[in-house]
C-alpha positions in Angstrom: 76.0 164.2 112.4 75.8 160.7 110.5 78.4 161.8 108.1 80.7 162.6 111.0 80.0 159.2 112.7 80.6 157.4 109.2 84.0 159.1 108.8 85.0 158.2 112.4 83.9 154.4 111.8 85.8 154.4 108.4 88.9 155.6 110.0 88.8 153.2 112.9 87.9 150.2 110.8 90.6 151.3 108.4 93.3 150.8 111.2 92.4 147.0 111.6 95.6 145.1 110.6 95.5 142.1 108.2 97.9 139.9 110.2 99.1 137.9 107.1 99.9 140.9 105.1 100.9 143.1 107.9 99.0 146.1 106.6 95.9 147.9 107.6 92.5 147.5 105.8 92.8 151.3 105.0 96.2 150.8 103.4 94.8 147.8 101.4 91.7 149.8 100.3 89.4 147.1 101.8 86.9 149.6 103.5 84.4 150.0 100.6 81.4 151.4 102.3 80.1 152.8 105.8 76.7 154.2 106.2 74.7 155.1 109.2 71.1 155.4 109.2 69.7 156.1 112.6 70.9 153.2 114.9 71.7 150.9 111.9 75.3 151.0 110.7 76.4 149.1 107.5 80.1 148.5 106.7 81.2 146.8 103.5 84.6 145.1 103.4 86.3 144.0 100.2 88.3 140.6 100.4 90.9 139.3 98.1 88.8 136.1 98.1 85.4 135.1 99.7 87.0 132.4 101.2 89.4 134.4 103.3 89.9 132.7 106.8 90.3 136.0 108.3 86.7 137.2 107.5 85.2 136.2 110.7 87.9 138.1 112.6 87.5 141.2 110.5 83.7 141.0 111.1 84.1 140.7 114.9 86.5 143.7 115.0 84.3 145.8 112.9 81.3 145.2 115.0 83.3 146.1 118.1 84.5 149.4 116.6 81.0 150.2 115.3 79.2 149.4 118.7 81.8 151.6 120.6 81.4 154.6 118.3 77.7 154.4 117.5 76.5 153.1 120.8 75.8 149.7 122.3 72.1 149.8 120.9 73.5 150.2 117.3 72.5 147.4 114.8 75.8 146.7 112.9 75.5 144.9 109.5 78.9 143.7 108.2 78.9 142.7 104.5 81.7 141.2 102.4 82.4 141.6 98.8 85.2 140.4 96.7 87.9 142.5 94.8 87.7 142.7 91.0 90.5 140.7 89.2 91.9 144.2 88.2 92.1 145.4 91.8 93.6 142.1 93.0 96.3 142.5 90.2 97.0 146.1 91.2 97.2 145.0 95.0 99.6 142.1 94.2 101.9 144.4 92.2 102.1 146.9 94.9 102.8 144.3 97.6 105.4 142.9 95.4 107.1 146.1 94.7 107.3 147.0 98.4 108.5 143.5 99.2 111.2 143.9 96.6 112.2 147.1 98.2 112.4 145.6 101.8 114.4 142.6 100.5 116.9 145.0 99.0 117.1 147.0 102.2 117.3 143.7 104.1 120.4 142.7 101.8 122.1 146.0 102.7 121.4 145.5 106.5 122.5 142.0 107.6 121.2 140.8 110.9 123.4 140.3 114.0 123.5 136.5 113.6 124.4 136.8 109.9 127.3 138.9 110.7 128.7 136.0 113.0 127.7 133.0 110.9 130.5 131.3 108.8 128.7 128.9 106.5 130.6 127.3 103.7 127.9 125.6 101.7 124.2 126.2 101.4 122.3 123.6 99.6 118.5 123.5 98.9 116.6 120.1 98.9 113.8 120.6 96.2 111.1 118.7 94.4 108.3 120.9 93.3 105.9 118.5 94.7 104.8 117.5 98.2 104.9 114.0 99.6 107.9 112.8 97.8 110.4 112.8 100.9 112.2 116.1 100.9 112.4 116.2 104.6 113.4 112.5 104.7 116.2 113.0 102.1 117.3 116.3 104.0 117.6 114.5 107.2 119.5 111.4 106.1 121.8 113.6 104.1 122.5 115.6 107.2 123.0 112.5 109.3 125.4 111.0 106.7 127.4 114.4 106.5 127.6 114.5 110.3 128.8 111.0 110.4 131.8 111.9 108.2 132.8 114.7 110.6 131.2 117.6 108.9 129.3 120.4 110.9 125.9 120.5 109.7 122.6 122.6 110.2 119.2 122.0 108.9 116.7 124.9 108.0 113.2 123.7 107.8 111.9 126.2 105.2 108.7 124.2 104.8 107.1 126.8 107.1 103.4 125.7 106.9 104.3 121.8 107.1 107.5 121.8 109.3 108.4 118.1 110.1 112.3 118.1 110.6 112.3 118.9 114.3 109.9 115.8 114.8 112.3 113.6 112.7 115.1 114.4 115.0 113.2 114.3 118.4 113.6 117.9 119.0 110.8 119.8 120.9 112.5 122.3 123.0 112.2 126.0 122.1 115.3 127.8 120.7 117.3 129.8 123.1 118.5 133.4 122.7 121.6 135.1 123.0 124.1 137.7 121.4 120.9 139.2 120.0 120.2 136.1 118.0 118.1 132.9 118.0 120.2 129.9 118.9 119.0 126.7 117.3 118.9 123.5 119.4 121.2 120.5 118.3 120.2 117.0 117.8 121.8 114.0 119.7 124.7 114.0 117.3 125.2 117.7 116.9 123.1 118.7 114.1 121.7 122.2 114.5 118.0 122.3 113.6 115.6 125.3 113.0 112.1 125.2 112.0 108.8 127.1 112.8 107.3 124.1 114.8 109.8 125.0 117.5 108.4 128.5 117.9 104.7 127.4 118.1 102.8 126.5 121.3 102.1 122.9 119.9 103.5 121.1 116.8 100.0 120.6 115.4 99.1 124.4 115.5 98.2 125.3 112.1 100.2 128.1 110.2 97.7 129.9 108.1 100.0 132.6 106.3 100.0 134.1 103.0 103.2 134.1 100.9 105.0 137.4 102.3 104.8 136.1 105.9 106.3 132.8 104.9 109.1 134.4 103.0 109.7 136.8 105.9 110.1 133.8 108.2 112.4 132.0 105.9 114.7 135.1 105.7 114.6 135.4 109.5 115.8 131.9 109.9 118.8 133.0 107.7 119.4 136.6 109.2 118.5 135.9 112.8 119.6 132.4 113.7 123.1 132.0 115.1 124.2 128.9 113.0 127.9 129.6 113.8 130.5 127.7 111.9 129.0 125.3 109.5 130.3 123.1 106.6 126.9 122.6 105.3 123.4 124.2 105.8 120.6 122.0 104.2 117.5 123.7 103.5 114.5 121.6 103.3 112.2 123.3 100.9 108.4 123.7 100.9 106.5 122.0 98.0 105.9 124.1 94.9 107.9 126.7 93.0 106.2 129.9 94.3 107.1 132.6 97.0 109.0 130.4 99.4 111.0 128.6 97.0 111.9 131.9 95.3 112.9 133.5 98.7 115.3 130.5 99.3 117.0 130.5 95.8 117.1 134.3 95.3 117.6 135.8 98.6 119.8 133.1 100.4 123.3 132.3 99.0 122.1 128.9 97.8 124.9 127.0 95.8 122.8 124.4 94.2 119.8 122.0 94.7 119.3 118.4 95.0 116.3 117.1 93.4 113.9 114.5 95.0 111.6 112.4 93.1 109.7 109.1 93.1 109.1 106.5 90.6 105.6 107.6 89.5 105.6 109.4 86.0 103.3 112.1 87.5 105.8 113.0 90.4 108.6 113.1 87.9 106.6 115.4 85.6 106.1 118.0 88.4 109.8 117.5 89.6 110.8 118.5 86.2 109.2 121.9 86.7 111.7 122.2 89.7 114.4 121.5 87.3 113.3 124.3 85.0 112.9 126.6 87.8 116.6 126.1 89.1 117.7 126.6 85.6 115.8 129.9 85.2 117.4 131.1 88.4 120.8 129.8 87.5 121.2 127.3 90.4 122.9 124.1 89.5 121.4 120.8 90.1 123.8 118.9 92.1 122.1 115.5 91.8 118.9 113.5 91.9 117.5 111.3 94.7 114.8 108.9 93.9 112.7 108.0 97.1 110.7 104.8 97.4 112.5 103.5 94.4 111.9 99.6 95.2 111.3 97.2 97.9 113.9 94.7 98.7 112.5 91.3 100.0 114.3 90.6 103.2 114.1 86.7 102.6 115.2 86.4 99.0 116.7 89.7 98.3 114.5 90.2 95.2 113.6 93.9 94.2 110.1 95.0 93.4 109.2 98.2 91.9 105.9 98.8 94.0 105.5 102.2 92.4 106.3 101.4 88.9 109.6 101.7 86.8 112.2 104.1 88.0 111.9 107.7 86.5 115.1 108.8 88.0 117.2 108.6 84.6 114.5 110.8 82.9 114.9 113.4 85.7 118.5 113.3 85.8 118.9 113.6 82.2 116.8 116.8 81.9 118.6 118.2 85.1 122.0 117.3 83.5 122.8 115.9 86.8 123.9 112.5 88.2 121.5 110.2 90.2 122.8 110.3 93.8 120.8 107.6 95.2 117.8 105.4 94.8 116.3 104.9 98.3 114.5 101.6 98.9 111.3 101.2 100.8 112.2 100.2 104.4 109.5 99.7 107.1 112.1 100.3 109.8 112.7 103.9 108.6 109.2 105.4 109.4 109.2 103.7 112.8 112.4 105.5 113.8 111.1 108.8 112.2 107.9 108.6 114.2 109.9 108.4 117.5 112.6 111.1 116.3 115.3 108.6 116.1 116.3 109.1 112.4 119.9 109.4 113.5 119.8 105.7 114.6 118.8 104.6 111.0 121.7 102.8 109.1 121.6 104.0 105.6 124.5 102.7 103.6 123.2 104.4 100.4 123.6 107.8 102.1 126.9 106.9 103.7 128.2 106.0 100.2 126.9 109.2 98.4 128.4 111.6 101.0 131.8 111.8 99.2 130.2 112.0 95.8 127.9 114.8 97.1 130.7 116.9 98.6 132.7 116.7 95.3 129.6 117.9 93.3 129.3 120.8 95.7 132.9 121.9 95.2 132.8 121.3 91.4 129.2 122.7 90.5 128.4 125.0 93.4 130.2 128.2 94.2 131.9 128.2 97.7 130.5 130.9 99.9 131.6 132.2 103.2 129.0 134.3 104.8 131.3 136.2 107.1 130.7 140.2 107.2 
């Protein structure tokens, strides 16, 4: 009788879905032990890490299942153990292989929106490090392109730290139509899409593993009706892992703009992004140094508050020109906080637009996504 009950509990517990990976505990071989001794039930679950944020949720689900099958009077003990390094490696390789198959299938089956979109140029804004101003540079570049008359869209691929909608003062949810997601437009007509627009509140955390983040980015490409665009700028997440690989490998990205700051540490990490772009054969279109200096409004003197510029070093390694050195301007964060970045007058960006568009035509490969 006990063995039969153990089998039932194992089967039902194995149906619990890990929401971050999208697979059941049974498929992931996480149900390691189920024993029944009288009215005592013990279930052992193997986690990929003991700090897994979903452990409490798994425990609650297991208790409910065991109590339902063994009776309300059952004493349920849920224990957690951690997979061995070998088991973690095997699971990682299995998931990567399955994801590769899904991505290949996805390439062969474009979404409805992807069939209708006509996007001339796709450019990623990258740094490899957080806090250097990728979102700011992406937004200011989009605003400058729009002022020149180009049709522009911005994809916020920083899924777990989406900020682009806030900079443009957009809070309304995307609409749906033609079997696709229709992104909202800013006051000057820039199309904006980010995960914040799909959440109940903008401060809701997104606690996702890599596969879900990559899936969201692909959905922003395949299922969002961008329409006719001259430029789609992609605000990249920090680092050089899954999300960045998805953008540079799965989307028709023509090249990248690197963002850095004067600190040598930041420049060192950004140089990692240079090597990543080189490995994936994506040309670096140019380098933008943010917080480069502060210009005194009274005397006009320039002060390097964060140390000497590192832009030349990064540009030399990237074999790309310096597009701009952005000064520290107290007025800019004020406008960003109230969603009025389009009101900011940025001569340095207005001047670099022509240079940027020439570089895209010269170093990037023109891609029209029309199937």
